[in-house]
DOVEX-179442 format. One line per field, with one value per residue (C-alpha): x, y, z. Coordinates in steps of 0.001 Angstrom, whole numbers. Last residue first. Example, Ala and Ser with C-alpha at 12.3 -4.5 7.8 and 13.67 -1.06 7.14 Angstrom:
u = 13670,12300
v = -1060,-4500
w = 7140,7800
END
This chain:
u = 12481,15263,15519,15953,17464,15357,16068,14151,11494,10951,10466,7920,6067,5713,4576,2048,495,54,-1099,-3130,-5207,-5642,-6633,-9164,-10997,-11854,-15392,-17823,-19653,-16913,-13791,-11150,-13822,-14737,-11234,-9922,-12313,-11175,-7540,-8121,-9880,-7042,-4404,-6372,-6883,-3204,-2270,-4588,-3198,439,-172,-1682,1293,3991,4467,4084,5657,9006,10529,11271,8861,9494,11264,9211,5960,7028,8073,4920,2710,4581,4463,1223,-708,1114,-1688,-5428,-6774,-10555,-13325,-14808,-13018,-9635,-9975,-11023,-8215,-5586,-6738,-6842,-3405,-1622,-3149,-2417,1198,1703,361,2472,5615,4810,4504,7676,9686,8663,10276,12708,15184,17612,14792,14266,17961,18318,15112,15675,15397,11937,10637,11412,9244,6502,6586,6255,3268,1358,-1583,-1382,-1840,-5071,-6385,-5696,-7355,-10517,-10382,-10163,-13310,-14897,-14066,-16601,-19312,-18782,-21814,-24720,-24912,-23357,-19900,-20117,-18270,-15460,-12699,-9708,-8827,-7952,-11441,-13262,-10653,-11378,-14984,-14081,-11555,-13997,-14389,-13481,-10089,-9382,-10050,-7744,-5035,-5477,-5065,-1957,-525,-1253,535,3560,3448,3269,6495,8151,7070,8127,11555,11987,10823,13430,16374,16018,17656,20919,23329,20800,21264,18041,17213,14992,13069,11926,10337,8734,7177,5855,4302,2628,1167,-75,-1775,-3198,-4525,-6293,-7585,-9006,-10803,-12250,-13355,-15095,-16869,-17916,-19272,-21523,-20641,-22822,-20059,-18707,-15658,-14862,-15738,-13696,-10660,-11134,-11256,-8295,-6252,-7329,-5994,-2735,-2427,-2983,-373,2160,4764,4179,471,956,3836,7593,10250,11228,12793,13055,10611,8532,8934,8062,5055,3874,4297,2274,-533,-824,-1099,-3542,-5813,-5865,-6604,-9325,-11014,-10995,-12135,-14927,-16091,-16325,-18246,-20589,-21284,-21908,-24049,-27052,-26786,-26039,-28188,-31215,-30930,-32275,-35809,-34873,-31333,-28404,-27707,-26551,-23232,-21001,-18842,-20383,-19625,-16122,-15447,-16451,-14204,-11314,-11728,-11770,-8646,-6812,-7673,-6503,-3182,-2614,-3392,-957,1778,1407,0
v = 10959,12432,11815,14447,13442,14170,16810,19780,17588,15740,19057,20031,16727,17380,20970,19787,17277,19806,22702,20349,19283,22890,24060,21214,22809,20169,18799,17462,14103,12821,14359,12999,11808,14962,16459,13159,13357,16930,15839,13125,15624,18139,15505,13957,17299,18134,14699,15111,18563,17497,14329,16381,18820,16112,15308,18785,20247,18502,18658,15032,12162,11056,14032,16434,14838,15249,18863,19790,18317,19787,23485,24189,22153,23712,25963,26252,29813,30128,28166,30508,33847,32245,29718,32319,34648,31888,30745,34340,35242,32108,32342,36084,35701,32832,34962,37978,35833,34266,37707,38961,35958,36215,32933,32668,30233,33091,34799,31689,31461,35154,35358,32247,28501,28513,30374,27244,25085,27725,27672,23888,23974,26609,24345,22792,26224,26638,23423,24829,28082,26104,24526,27999,28881,25746,27179,29935,27277,26932,28485,27490,23906,23927,24449,25634,22653,23024,24604,26848,29208,32735,33465,32572,34379,37533,37697,36971,39799,42238,44765,47694,48512,44810,43954,46725,45580,41915,42750,44825,41978,39513,41744,41928,38185,37483,39426,37676,34257,35190,36312,32979,31205,33060,32828,29049,28594,30199,30945,32743,36128,38145,41035,39036,37746,41257,41837,38385,39287,42599,40900,38447,41273,43213,40163,39141,42692,42556,39003,39885,42922,40844,38107,40622,42000,38499,37809,40866,43854,44567,45986,48202,50156,48073,44779,45778,46339,43119,41033,42879,42094,38433,38263,39847,37220,34435,35831,36680,34153,31429,30773,31152,28632,28791,26199,24972,28256,29605,32427,31882,28098,27853,30077,27809,24732,26360,27522,23946,22579,25328,24631,20857,21123,23755,21836,18497,19979,21935,18864,16823,19594,20093,16309,15985,19084,19673,16584,14006,15863,15100,11466,12486,11276,7621,6808,9170,9333,12584,12889,12606,10337,8495,11139,11589,7836,7827,10807,9161,5974,7957,9895,6686,5312,8552,8487,4804,5391,8309,6281,3404,0
w = 635,2712,6441,9150,12485,15517,18158,16794,15187,18481,20269,17625,18073,21819,21227,18649,21053,23854,21656,19477,22491,23617,20133,19965,22875,25513,25418,28011,27782,27849,29337,26932,24445,22536,22446,21083,18138,17482,17773,15155,12868,13197,12447,9578,7826,8197,6842,3837,3015,3452,1422,-1408,-1178,-1287,-4968,-6480,-3363,-3941,-441,438,1111,4703,6277,4158,5366,9002,8456,6543,9331,12318,11521,9679,12231,15211,16459,15705,15981,15991,14248,11613,12054,12754,9909,7333,8415,8180,4732,3469,4825,3581,93,-202,896,-1537,-4388,-3384,-3129,-6506,-8084,-6441,-7664,-11311,-12319,-15257,-13705,-12965,-11065,-8918,-8049,-7202,-5163,-3064,-3572,-1955,-4996,-7040,-4782,-4791,-8591,-8683,-6325,-8300,-9205,-5731,-4147,-6120,-4545,-1078,-2167,-2960,499,2020,99,1568,5001,4334,4780,8546,10218,7932,9215,12656,14133,17741,19211,16696,18781,18189,21016,19840,18487,21709,23794,21768,22992,26602,26487,24871,27710,25441,27017,27537,23870,22702,25113,24131,20440,21150,23226,20413,17903,20200,20865,17132,16624,19570,18244,14707,15901,17658,14508,12384,14815,15012,11586,12797,9952,7767,9454,9769,7448,5118,8149,9099,5688,5882,9242,7934,4917,7303,9385,6366,4866,8242,8685,5307,5816,9231,7778,4945,7335,9563,6484,5410,8905,8814,10968,13996,16196,13383,14588,17680,15985,12914,15138,17112,13936,12451,15559,15350,11781,12960,15704,13167,10786,13504,12397,14993,14252,10485,10390,10919,11722,8260,7123,3593,4503,1358,1425,5104,4546,1732,3965,6729,4452,3150,6692,7688,4706,5162,8878,8451,5630,7453,10775,9069,7124,10326,12073,9121,8960,12722,13263,10985,8794,11489,13998,11787,12916,16321,15474,15407,16494,16084,19817,21359,23184,20151,18036,15059,12421,13821,13653,9977,9218,11068,9002,5747,6762,7590,4145,2517,4375,3539,-129,-259,1425,-1024,0
END
């Protein structure tokens, strides 16, 4: 059995388990819950996981560093800042307007991070993620200050902690747009791979480096903003999944991007299932579960030996 087949089979099993896991029974008159809650929740976890994993690998290519992702590069914090800002200006703003504001601030925040990264020395690969954590911490502190001044701390905590308990039919559909961007990233996979070689190398190969950087920046920002507005911030997916896949299969995005997307979807869905059964019948936020599991995997990545596929 090939790796791709194994990943897809595992994903199908996890999806089935997710549909059958919950407090309410699906017998008799409660069967409607399957269509109103269980299927949307499973789809939301799959779309969010796939999108964040692909956004993570694109960010790693753009920054030329394997230890960054939207949650550790200020993208997620910038999206949350835009969400708070639009809430203060227009409290009754529609969800699409909140998403637009979050996308704009995520775009600006990510561009700022990449501008800082270009000025860092390349000798120490850990300098980039450390800078991203500090940068994201500053944006997060600004977001918290604005929320505190307007008594919105509880409101912002909901968006900063990823969880799927509130996902229902009609409240997750924007994630399908993120799924479409994931497919678009696959169409440009070869160009992102070349862009990861650096500006001089990619330009010498005939690639418009600035155009690809702008496209990658837009994909990462939109996917992150959609995820934050819909289900909250989910950490570590864009960090650990691309690194594990790269260790097994190499760094050719054309070959690995489908596996990255499927693995990210499976990781988030597995953690969502785990969050439902750890304290059954209560739930733990999936962001908390991924925070613990992702931190452990990240430490293993730092100390493990890389393999080439």
